[in-house]
N, C-alpha and C positions, 0 to 999 in steps of 0.2 A: 599147421599153425604152431604146433608144439615141437616139431622136429629140431628146430634150431636151439631150443632151450629146454632142459629137463627140469621139471618141477621137483623130482626126487632129489636132485642135487641140492636144491634149496633146503629140503628137509634134512638131508644127510648132514649138512653143515650147520644145522640149527640146534644140534644136540637133542633132537626129538625123533630120531630114527625109529625107535621102538614103538612110540605112541602113534606115529603117523607114517605108516608104511604105504603111502599112496603116490600115484603118479597119473598123468593124463595119458590115455591110450591113443591109438591112431584116429579115433573118432572125437578126440578132445574131451573124453569123459573121464572123470576122476574115479579111479579104480584101485583096489588093494593090489600091491605088486605081486603077491603070491596067490591069493584066492580069486582075483579079478572081480571081486564083489564091490558094490557101491559103498560109500562112506557109512560107517556105523558110529552113531553118536555115543551109545552106552559102552564105551571101552572099559571103564572102571565100574564094576558091579556095585550098585546101590550107593554110588558117590556122585550125585548130580552136580555138585559144585566143581568137582575135579574134572568131570566131563565137559562142563561149560567152559572151564579155563582151557582145556585142550581144543575145544571148538574155536575159542578166541585166538589161540596160537595158530591154528590152521588159517583163519581169516587174515591174520597179519602176514603170514607167508604168502597167501594168495595175492594180497595187496601189493607186495614187493615183486612178485612174479609177473603180475599184470603190468606193472610199471616197466619191467624189462621188455615185455612183449611190445608195448607201445613204442619203445625206443629202438629195439633191435629188429623187430619184425615189421612194424608199421613205419619205421624210420621217422618218428615224430621227435620233436625237440622238447625237452623239459625246460620250462620258463618259470623262474621264481618271481613272486610278487610280494611287495614292491621290489624292483631290481636293486635299489640302493640300500635296502635294509638287511645287509648280510650279517649283521651282528644280533639280530632279533629273530624270534620265532616267526616264520612266514610260510605261506602256502606256495603252491605252484600249480601249473596246468601244463597241458601238452598241445603243440600245434605243428602242422607240417612246415617244412623248411621255409618256404616263401609264401606263407599264408597271408602275410600283410602286403606283399608287393605284387603277386600275380594278379592278373585280370580275371582269372577263372572264378567260378562261384565258390562261396565259402559255406561249409556246413559246421554248425555249432551243436555239440552234444551236451545236454543238460540232464543229469540223472535225478533219480528220486532221492528222498531223504533217508539216511540210514548209516550204518557203521562202515559201509563200503566206500571206496575212494575212486579216483579217476580211472576210467576204462572198464567199469563194471555197471551193468544194469541192476544186477541182483547177486549178492554173494551166495544166497541160498540156492539160486538157480545154477550157479557155477558148480557148487558142491554136488547137487543132486541131479542136474541135467547136462552139465558140461559147459565148456567155454563157448560153444556155438550159440547157446541159449542165454547164458548169464553175463557174458562179457560183451564189451562194445567192439571187440576186434573185427568180427564179420562186417559190422556196419561201417567201420573205418576203412576196411579194405574195399568194400563195395563203393564207398565214396571216392577213394583215391583212383580206383579203376574207371570211374565215371568222370575223372578229371576235376573233382572238387578239391579245394584245400580244406583242411580240417582243424578245428579247435576242440579239444576235449577238456571240458571244465572239471574242476575238483571242488564242488560246492560244499562237501561234507567235511573238508579238512579245515576245521574252525578253531581248534585249540590243541595245545600240546600238554600232555600229562608230564610233569617235570621228571618223575621217576622213570617213566617209559622213554621219555625223550633222551635221557642220558644213555639208557641201554641200547637204544636203536639209532643213536646219532650217526654212527658210521654207516649203517645200513641204508639210510635214505639219501646219502650224499655221494657214496662211492660207486664206481662201476663194479658190479658183482662178478667176481672171477671165482671159478671153482676151487682154486688153490688158496684163496685168501679170505673168503667170506667167513665171518664168525657171527652166529646168531645169538639170541638170548638163551641162556641155559634153561633147561627144562624146568628146574625148580623155580626160576624167576616167574615164568608164566603161570605155573600151576599153583603157586602160593600167592599170586598177586591179588590184592584186595581192590575194592572200588577206588578209582582215582581220587586222590584227596587234594592235590595241588595241580591245577590246570592254569595255563596262561594262554590268552587269546592270540590267534595268528593275526598279525597286522594286515589290515585291509581285507580280511577274510573271516571276520568274527561270526558271520552268518552266511547262509547260502545267498541271500539277497545282496549282501555287501560284496561277496566274491564276484557275483555276476556283474554288478554295477561297475566294479573296478576294472574288470577285463573289458567291458564294453567301452568305458571311458578312455582307457589308455591303449587299447589294442584294436578292437573291432571297429570303433567309430573313426579310427585314423585311416582306415582303408578307403581308397578312392575308386569309384567305379565298379565295386564288387557287389554282386547279388548275394545276399546272405539268407540262408535257411536255417531253421532250428528244428531239432528233434528233442522233445522234452517229455520226461516220464514222471508220473506221479506228482510229488511236491515240486518237481521242476516246472510244471505248468503254472503253479502259483508264483514261482520265482520269475518266470518270464513275464507274466501279467504285471508283476510289480515293476519290472524294468520298463514295460510299455507305458505304464502309468506315469513313471518319473522321467522317462526320456522319450516322450510322446513323438515329437516331430522327427527326431533322429531315427528311431526304430521304424516308424511308418515309411520313411524315405529309403532306408537301406534293406529292410527285410522283405523278401518277396513271398515267403511261405513258412508256415509253422505247422509241424506235425506234432500234435499232442497225443500222448499215449496214457490212457486211464488217468487223466490229469486231476489234480486236487485244487485247481483254481476256483475262484468265486468271483464271477464277473460283476455282480451287484455290489459287492464290498470293495472290489479293487478298481473297477473302472467307472462305477456309478452310472450316471445318465449321460456321459459324454458321447454325443451323437457321432462325432468323428471317429472315436475309438471303436464304438460299437459297429459302425459301418466298416471300418478297416478289418476287424477280426472276422466279420462275416464273409469277407472276400479273400482273406489271406490265411485263415486257420482251418484246420480239419482235424478231427479227433477220432482216434481208434480206441474203443472202450472194450473192457472185458465183457464177453457175451457168449451164450451158447450158440448164437447164430453163426453161419459161415462167414469167413473173412469178407469184408467190404459190404456186407448187407447193412442197410440203414438201421441204426440203433439209437435214434434220438429219444430222449426222455423229457418229462416235464421240466426237470432241473437242468437239462443240457440241450438247449435249442438255439444257442447264439450263433452257431456255425455248423456246417455239416458234420454229423457224427455217424460213424460206421463201426461195425464189429471188428475187433482185433483177431478174431478167429480162435479165441481161447477164453476160458473163464478164469484163468489164473493171472493175477496182476504181475507176478515176476516173469512170466513167459510172454507177456503181451508185446514187448519190444521185438523179440526175435520172430514172433509169429506174424507181425504186421510189417516187417522190414521191406520186403519186396514191394508191397503195396505202397508204402511211403515213398520209395524212390520213383515209382511210376508216377505218383502224384507230383513230386518235385519236377520231374522231367516235363510233364504236361503243363504245369503252371509256368515254368521258366520259358518254355517254347512259346506259350501264349504271350508272355511279357515281351519277349524279343520281337514277335510279330507286330505287336502294338507299337513298340519303339521304332521298328523299321518303317511302319506305315506313316510315321510322323516326319521321316527324313525326306526332304524335297528331292525329287528325281530331276537330275540335270539332263535336259535334252538339247539337241542341236538348235531347235527353234528358240528355246529359252535363252540359249547363249547368244544367239543373233540379236534378240530383243535387248538383252543386257548391253551388248556392244553398241547398238544403235542409240541406246539411251545415253 
């Protein structure tokens, strides 16, 4: 995964080489380049604020590194939204080249709420457990190998800090080359105070607005595609919001939803809508954190609207990677059943039926 791009090159060109001497090893784990030890938060003794700023700097570098992996390793395209607002702060997402025109199934990834951006399930999991567990790269590669098209949402990219925006402007728009990249100076990050001036990203002011815009202008425009979602944490609430506001479109196009330790609230979001409650019962399945083995029933009094099983881990940040294989088996089974039902509704033309039609 990391052979094509070195994370250390990002760090070297960020003017942070002394503070962050880390790279991903052959197992895609973040390790110190000399000691091979995991990331250490307390780099500055007894200076928690400075350590926190260093951690933020690492997170920002990981954000840009993951974007590069999405484009160069997964071959996804970066799409700015709205397309015409090139003079205003705006968000973006990623999708496979012919995601809107192919007839193959489409997988949409909707992450949890947090400081991380597109391509990440959990920044913390990337830092402490590696790219295989914290990034969405393994999921995307698995989907592409199974002939899905992919859309990777960016629901947490909601605003731009004007000070940071100026410093990182070139970083988010240029192709990163080892000879030309210039990152934020060390002192800029380590002395940065809380953002004071933020401006909302157009059409992406909230995760819900981001999801709805991409549904309206991209996903809903596809014809004949079977759409599946993988949603994590707050992403489950965002999906249920979409379902409530785009009821008939979502029910018609989406064939399966895999929720992972979701934060949705059916009662508040869907109410007593019998059609929606029936739809989620037959089209949704949730993997929750649990000490039980993977796929063992794990329904609770609060979560019984649709099948609920164990994610095979009690850690929220590791639930996506732990349940990934199980989720794809679920998608395959549901899609096969859907195709069998559709094929059973197609009339079979026989020689006798042709004769009857001709005689008529």
